[in-house]
C-alpha positions in Angstrom: 0.0 -0.1 -0.1 3.1 2.4 0.8 4.2 2.1 -2.7 0.9 2.7 -4.2 0.4 5.9 -2.2 4.0 7.2 -3.1 3.2 6.5 -7.0 -0.1 8.7 -6.7 1.8 11.4 -4.7 4.7 11.5 -7.6 1.8 11.7 -10.4 0.0 14.5 -8.5 3.3 16.3 -8.2 4.2 16.1 -12.0 0.5 17.3 -12.9 1.2 20.3 -10.9 4.4 21.2 -12.6 2.8 21.1 -16.1 1.5 24.2 -17.4 -2.0 24.0 -18.6 -1.4 24.9 -22.2 1.2 22.1 -22.3 -1.4 19.9 -20.9 -3.7 21.0 -23.8 -1.2 20.5 -26.5 -0.1 17.2 -25.0 -3.8 16.0 -25.2 -4.1 17.2 -28.8 -0.8 15.3 -29.7 -2.3 12.2 -28.2 -5.4 12.7 -30.1 -3.6 13.4 -33.6 -1.4 10.3 -32.9 -4.4 8.2 -32.4 -6.0 9.4 -35.4 -3.1 8.6 -37.4 -2.8 5.3 -35.9 -6.6 4.8 -36.7 -5.9 5.9 -40.3 -3.0 3.5 -40.7 -4.9 0.7 -39.3 -7.6 1.3 -41.6 -5.3 1.6 -44.7 -3.7 -1.6 -43.8 -7.4 -3.3 -43.5 -8.1 -2.1 -47.1 -4.7 -3.2 -48.4 -5.4 -6.6 -46.7 -9.1 -6.7 -48.2 -8.0 -5.6 -51.7 -5.3 -8.5 -51.7 -7.9 -10.9 -50.5 -10.6 -9.8 -52.9 -7.5 -10.4 -55.7 -6.6 -13.8 -54.5 -10.1 -14.8 -54.4 -10.5 -13.8 -57.9 -7.6 -15.2 -59.2 -8.7 -18.7 -57.6 -12.4 -18.2 -58.9 -10.9 -17.9 -62.4 -8.7 -20.9 -62.2 -11.3 -23.0 -60.8 -13.5 -21.9 -63.7 -11.1 -22.6 -66.2 -10.6 -26.0 -64.7 -14.3 -26.8 -64.8 -14.6 -25.4 -68.4 -11.8 -27.7 -69.3 -13.3 -30.8 -67.8 -17.1 -30.3 -68.3 -16.9 -28.4 -71.8 -14.1 -29.6 -74.1 -12.5 -27.3 -76.6 -14.3 -27.3 -80.0 -11.7 -29.7 -81.5 -11.9 -32.1 -78.5 -13.3 -35.3 -79.1 -12.5 -35.7 -82.8 -10.3 -38.3 -84.2 -6.6 -37.4 -84.8 -4.1 -40.2 -85.0 -6.4 -42.5 -82.9 -5.6 -46.2 -83.5 -8.8 -48.0 -84.5 -9.0 -51.4 -82.6 -11.4 -54.4 -83.8 -13.1 -54.1 -80.4 -14.1 -50.4 -80.9 -18.1 -50.1 -81.1 -19.4 -46.8 -82.4 -20.0 -45.9 -78.7 -16.2 -46.7 -77.2 -14.7 -45.5 -80.6 -16.1 -41.9 -80.1 -15.3 -42.1 -76.1 -11.8 -43.0 -77.1 -11.4 -40.3 -79.3 -12.5 -37.6 -76.9 -9.7 -38.8 -74.3 -7.0 -39.3 -76.5 -7.4 -35.7 -78.6 -4.7 -33.4 -77.7 -4.7 -30.9 -80.3 -7.0 -28.0 -79.1 -5.6 -25.2 -80.9 -4.5 -27.2 -84.1 -5.8 -26.0 -87.5 -8.9 -28.0 -88.3 -8.2 -30.6 -91.0 -11.5 -31.4 -93.1 -12.1 -33.9 -95.8 -14.5 -32.8 -98.4 -16.5 -35.6 -100.5 -19.5 -35.7 -102.3 -21.6 -38.1 -104.5 -22.0 -35.6 -107.5 -18.5 -35.7 -108.7 -16.3 -32.8 -109.6 -17.4 -29.4 -111.1 -20.4 -29.8 -113.5 -23.9 -28.9 -114.4 -25.0 -31.8 -112.1 -22.0 -30.9 -109.3 -22.1 -26.9 -109.6 -21.7 -26.5 -105.7 -18.6 -28.2 -104.5 -16.1 -25.6 -105.8 -17.9 -22.9 -103.8 -18.4 -25.0 -100.4 -14.5 -25.7 -100.8 -13.5 -22.0 -101.2 -15.8 -20.9 -98.2 -14.4 -23.7 -96.1 -10.6 -23.0 -96.7 -11.6 -19.1 -96.0 -12.4 -20.1 -92.6 -8.8 -21.0 -92.3 -9.3 -24.7 -92.6 -7.2 -27.2 -94.2 -9.4 -28.8 -96.6 -8.5 -32.0 -98.5 -10.8 -33.1 -101.4 -11.5 -36.7 -102.8 -14.6 -37.0 -104.9 -16.1 -39.5 -107.2 -14.7 -38.8 -110.7 -18.2 -38.9 -112.1 -22.0 -38.5 -111.0 -22.4 -41.3 -108.5 -25.7 -40.6 -106.9 -28.2 -42.8 -105.2 -25.4 -44.8 -104.0 -26.4 -45.1 -100.5 -23.7 -47.0 -98.4 -22.5 -49.1 -101.6 -18.5 -49.4 -101.6 -16.6 -50.3 -104.6 -15.2 -53.8 -104.1 -15.1 -55.1 -107.9 -11.7 -54.7 -109.4 -9.2 -52.1 -108.9 -10.1 -48.4 -108.0 -8.2 -45.9 -110.1 -7.9 -42.4 -109.4 -6.8 -39.1 -110.9 -5.2 -35.7 -109.7 -7.5 -32.8 -110.4 -6.8 -29.2 -110.4 -9.9 -27.0 -110.3 -10.1 -23.6 -112.2 -11.5 -20.6 -110.0 -14.9 -20.0 -110.3 -15.7 -23.2 -113.0 -18.3 -23.9 -110.8 -20.2 -25.8 -113.6 -17.1 -27.5 -115.5 -17.7 -25.5 -118.7 -14.5 -23.6 -118.6 -12.7 -24.2 -122.0 -9.5 -25.7 -120.0 -11.3 -28.1 -117.8 -9.9 -31.1 -119.4 -6.4 -29.7 -118.5 -7.5 -30.1 -115.0 -7.4 -33.9 -115.2 -3.9 -35.6 -114.7 -2.6 -39.1 -114.0 0.2 -38.2 -111.9 0.8 -35.4 -109.5 2.0 -31.8 -110.7 2.4 -28.5 -109.5 -0.7 -26.3 -109.6 -0.7 -24.0 -112.4 -1.7 -20.7 -110.8 -1.4 -19.0 -114.2 -4.3 -20.6 -115.6 -6.5 -20.1 -112.6 -6.0 -23.4 -110.9 -6.6 -23.1 -106.9 -5.9 -26.7 -105.4 -5.1 -30.1 -105.9 -7.9 -32.8 -105.4 -8.4 -36.5 -106.0 -11.3 -38.0 -108.3 -11.5 -41.6 -107.6 -13.4 -44.1 -109.9 -15.7 -45.2 -107.1 -18.5 -44.8 -104.8 -18.9 -41.7 -102.4 -18.3 -44.1 -99.4 -15.0 -45.5 -101.2 -14.0 -41.6 -101.9 -14.9 -41.2 -97.9 -13.0 -44.1 -96.6 -10.0 -43.7 -99.0 -9.6 -40.2 -98.2 -9.5 -40.9 -94.5 -7.0 -43.7 -94.6 -5.1 -43.6 -98.0 -3.5 -40.2 -97.9 0.0 -41.9 -98.4 -1.2 -43.7 -101.6 -2.4 -40.4 -102.9 0.2 -38.0 -101.7 3.3 -40.1 -101.0 6.6 -38.5 -102.0 8.2 -42.1 -102.9 6.8 -45.2 -104.4 7.4 -47.1 -101.1 5.3 -44.2 -99.3 2.6 -44.7 -102.1 2.3 -48.4 -102.0 2.5 -49.0 -98.4 -0.8 -50.5 -96.5 -3.5 -48.2 -95.6 -2.9 -46.3 -92.6 -5.0 -47.7 -89.3 -5.4 -43.8 -88.2 -6.2 -40.5 -89.8 -5.4 -37.0 -89.6 -8.9 -35.7 -90.2 -10.8 -33.7 -87.6 -14.2 -33.8 -89.8 -15.7 -34.9 -93.1 -18.1 -32.8 -94.9 -20.1 -34.5 -97.4 -21.7 -32.4 -100.4 -23.2 -30.1 -101.1 -25.7 -32.6 -103.1 -27.4 -31.5 -106.2 -31.0 -31.7 -104.5 -32.5 -32.2 -101.0 -32.0 -35.0 -99.1 -35.2 -34.7 -97.1 -37.2 -37.7 -96.0 -36.2 -41.6 -95.5 -36.8 -42.5 -99.2 -33.8 -39.7 -100.4 -31.9 -40.0 -97.4 -31.3 -43.8 -97.1 -30.6 -43.8 -100.8 -28.3 -40.8 -100.8 -24.7 -41.2 -101.6 -24.1 -37.8 -99.8 -25.4 -39.2 -96.7 -23.9 -42.8 -97.2 -20.2 -40.9 -97.7 -21.3 -39.1 -94.4 -22.1 -42.1 -92.5 -19.1 -44.0 -93.7 -17.0 -41.5 -92.0 -18.9 -41.9 -88.8 -18.6 -45.7 -89.0 -14.7 -44.8 -89.0 -14.9 -42.6 -86.0 -14.8 -39.6 -87.6 -17.6 -36.5 -87.2 -19.4 -35.9 -90.4 -21.9 -33.5 -91.5 -24.0 -34.1 -94.8 -24.8 -30.8 -96.7 -27.8 -30.9 -99.5 -28.9 -28.1 -101.5 -33.0 -28.2 -102.3 -33.5 -26.6 -105.8 -37.1 -25.8 -107.0 -38.0 -25.9 -110.4 -41.1 -24.2 -109.6 -42.8 -22.6 -106.5 -39.5 -21.6 -104.6 -40.7 -20.3 -101.1 -40.5 -16.7 -100.0 -40.7 -14.6 -97.1 -44.2 -13.6 -97.8 -45.9 -17.2 -98.5 -43.4 -20.0 -97.4 -44.7 -23.3 -98.7 -47.8 -21.7 -100.3 -45.7 -19.8 -102.7 -46.5 -19.8 -106.4 -43.9 -18.9 -109.1 -41.3 -19.9 -111.4 -37.9 -21.3 -110.7 -35.0 -19.0 -110.4 -33.2 -17.9 -113.4 -29.7 -19.0 -113.8 -28.0 -15.8 -113.0 -30.3 -15.6 -109.6 -29.4 -19.3 -108.9 -25.7 -18.9 -109.0 -26.1 -15.8 -106.6 -28.5 -17.8 -104.0 -25.9 -20.8 -104.4 -22.9 -18.4 -103.3 -24.9 -17.0 -100.3 -25.9 -20.6 -99.3 -22.5 -22.0 -99.5 -21.2 -19.0 -97.4 -23.8 -19.6 -94.7 -23.3 -23.4 -94.9 -19.8 -22.8 -94.2 -20.6 -20.8 -91.1 -23.3 -23.4 -89.9 -20.7 -26.0 -90.3 -18.4 -23.9 -88.2 -20.8 -23.5 -85.4 -22.1 -27.3 -85.4 -18.1 -28.1 -85.1 -17.3 -25.8 -82.5 -20.5 -26.9 -80.3 -20.1 -30.5 -81.1 -18.9 -31.6 -77.5 -22.3 -30.3 -76.3 -23.9 -33.1 -78.3 -21.3 -36.0 -77.8 -24.2 -38.6 -78.7 -24.7 -37.0 -82.4 -22.1 -38.5 -84.9 -23.6 -36.8 -88.1 -25.6 -34.0 -88.8 -27.7 -33.5 -92.0 -28.2 -30.2 -93.3 -30.8 -29.3 -96.0 -30.4 -25.7 -97.4 -33.4 -24.3 -99.5 -32.1 -22.2 -102.6 -34.6 -19.6 -102.7 -35.0 -16.0 -101.5 -35.3 -17.0 -97.5 -31.4 -17.9 -97.5 -30.8 -14.1 -97.8 -32.1 -14.1 -94.0 -31.9 -17.8 -93.3 -33.3 -19.3 -90.3 -32.2 -22.9 -88.9 -34.7 -25.4 -87.7 -34.0 -28.5 -85.9 -35.7 -31.5 -87.3 -36.5 -35.2 -87.7 -36.6 -37.1 -90.7 -40.0 -37.7 -92.3 -41.0 -41.2 -92.8 -41.9 -41.4 -96.5 -42.0 -44.3 -99.2 -41.0 -45.1 -102.6 -42.9 -45.3 -105.6 -41.9 -47.0 -109.0 -38.3 -46.2 -109.5 -37.6 -47.9 -112.9 -39.3 -48.3 -116.2 -39.1 -50.6 -119.1 -37.5 -50.0 -122.2 -36.3 -51.7 -125.3 -32.7 -52.4 -125.9 -33.1 -50.8 -129.4 -33.4 -47.3 -127.5 -31.7 -48.1 -124.6 -28.3 -50.0 -124.8 -27.6 -52.4 -121.8 -24.8 -51.5 -119.6 -21.7 -53.7 -119.5 -22.0 -56.7 -116.9 -20.2 -60.1 -116.2 -22.1 -62.6 -118.0 -21.3 -65.8 -119.8 -20.1 -66.1 -123.2 -23.2 -68.0 -124.1 -25.8 -65.9 -122.7 -27.9 -64.5 -125.4 -28.2 -60.9 -126.1 -31.1 -59.2 -123.7 -34.0 -57.8 -125.8 -35.3 -56.0 -123.1 -33.8 -53.6 -119.9 -35.3 -51.5 -117.2 -33.9 -47.8 -116.6 -34.1 -46.0 -113.6 -37.0 -43.7 -114.0 -38.2 -42.7 -110.5 -41.8 -41.2 -109.9 -40.8 -38.3 -107.2 -43.9 -36.4 -107.3 -45.1 -37.7 -103.7 -41.2 -37.3 -102.6 -41.0 -33.7 -103.9 -44.5 -32.1 -103.1 -46.2 -34.2 -100.5 -49.8 -33.4 -99.8 -49.3 -33.0 -96.0 -46.3 -31.5 -94.5 -45.8 -32.9 -91.0 -44.3 -30.0 -88.8 -40.9 -30.5 -87.3 -39.5 -32.7 -90.1 -36.9 -31.8 -92.7 -39.6 -31.8 -95.7 -42.0 -29.2 -93.7 -38.7 -27.0 -93.0 -37.2 -26.9 -96.7 -40.4 -26.3 -98.4 -41.3 -23.5 -96.0 -37.8 -21.9 -96.7 -36.1 -23.3 -93.7 -32.6 -24.7 -93.3 -33.0 -28.1 -91.8 -30.7 -29.6 -89.3 -31.1 -33.2 -88.2 -29.0 -35.2 -85.7 -28.0 -38.8 -86.7 -26.3 -41.9 -85.9 -24.9 -44.6 -87.9 -27.1 -47.5 -87.1 -30.7 -48.4 -87.8 -33.3 -47.4 -85.3 -34.1 -50.0 -83.0 -38.1 -50.8 -82.5 -40.5 -52.7 -80.1 -42.5 -55.6 -81.4 -45.4 -52.9 -82.2 -43.0 -50.9 -84.7 -42.3 -48.2 -81.8 -39.2 -46.5 -81.6 -39.1 -42.6 -81.8 -42.1 -41.0 -80.0 -43.5 -40.4 -83.8 -46.8 -39.3 -82.3 -45.6 -36.5 -80.4 -44.3 -34.8 -83.5 -47.6 -35.8 -85.2 -49.4 -33.7 -82.4 -47.0 -31.0 -82.7 -48.8 -27.9 -84.1 -46.6 -24.8 -84.3 -48.6 -21.5 -84.4 -45.6 -19.7 -84.2 -41.9 -20.9 -84.6 -40.4 -21.2 -81.2 -36.5 -20.9 -80.3 -34.7 -24.0 -78.9 -32.9 -27.0 -79.3 -35.6 -29.6 -79.8 -36.9 -31.1 -83.0 -39.3 -28.9 -84.4 -37.8 -25.4 -83.0 -35.8 -22.7 -84.5 -32.0 -22.6 -83.7 -31.3 -18.9 -82.6 -27.7 -18.4 -84.3 
């Protein structure tokens, strides 16, 4: 207690010695020091908060990127590049393997372009335009086509005898093959591209079916482009460098099951899908009469387009088709179960402001496809036969009755036929298999589509809706 009393006495003595003004100044100084300390403390807290916020932001970005990488693969991811095919790969496991093995997310897209109409000609006027539009995307495009018209070949492969091929050097703007120098575009061996006469590329023309062009294009690149004889004669590769196969554009629509299942364009695309490479089939719908218009759609009545108009419309269609192919390819990882897309594009005024609709294939049927004719006016094609076989007196020739296929009396909404006859671009998701059905013949919920009544086109990703690009 004595020590405490002494301290209190000393403190009172010190206070008595300090002048009043000095006491006030000391109090103010203490207040300023406290304010400064408070400001420094708050500034420290602000820096700490800022640092914490930045750290949280960086971590969030890293977590988001990891999530995108794991659940939203890059556009190129999931495509077949250098993947070894095995005998045990099913379509499902093959595509799973492709997705996990592909490591070239930023690689240049490598595309194989095929068709069933052959090189540029009056029956194949669209392939050169689409080639130019695909290369304009910066894609690396290789072209392997049948050497002449091979429509209606479906999934037929060329099995009898050796399959010859030529090198073809297309001339710019020679869409219909009528350029005076077209014959010089053909070559039995490789040669330099002659830029002076307007040649723009080197293609392969194969004396085989569209599916043969598709498969050989995927796996016989050494035979086509090998630098040495040993490379050209080496066995076919079991890997392929291609990311995507584009088949078309077909000269005519491939809507409805009758056309689609007979189509060499769809056949070549499906052959690629069966080989484990994603594919897109493209068909251009021509209208000799009553092309859809913005005002009347399927009820339009009028003449077909003049040649000059058709060329302009086809150019627009090729440009839009290339952008649509790019869009489908980029977003393919979101639809991993799709192996092939079938695109049908109407060549009419509506392509200037295209609307894309997801569709199913309309189930239709054939009528008669052949007609009888005497050999006097129709020579029989060559075919293997015994030397003693008598000369045939009658033949059948291909003369399909397409009235019900091209102009059906009813247009089931949500189908590819309904879409193209209304001037919409149709996109149908496909897989390379036959649809399984139960004992009552039920597979897809067809009834649901038949009951679909579209008062106004709705946006969405389901069949019968418009794809808002």
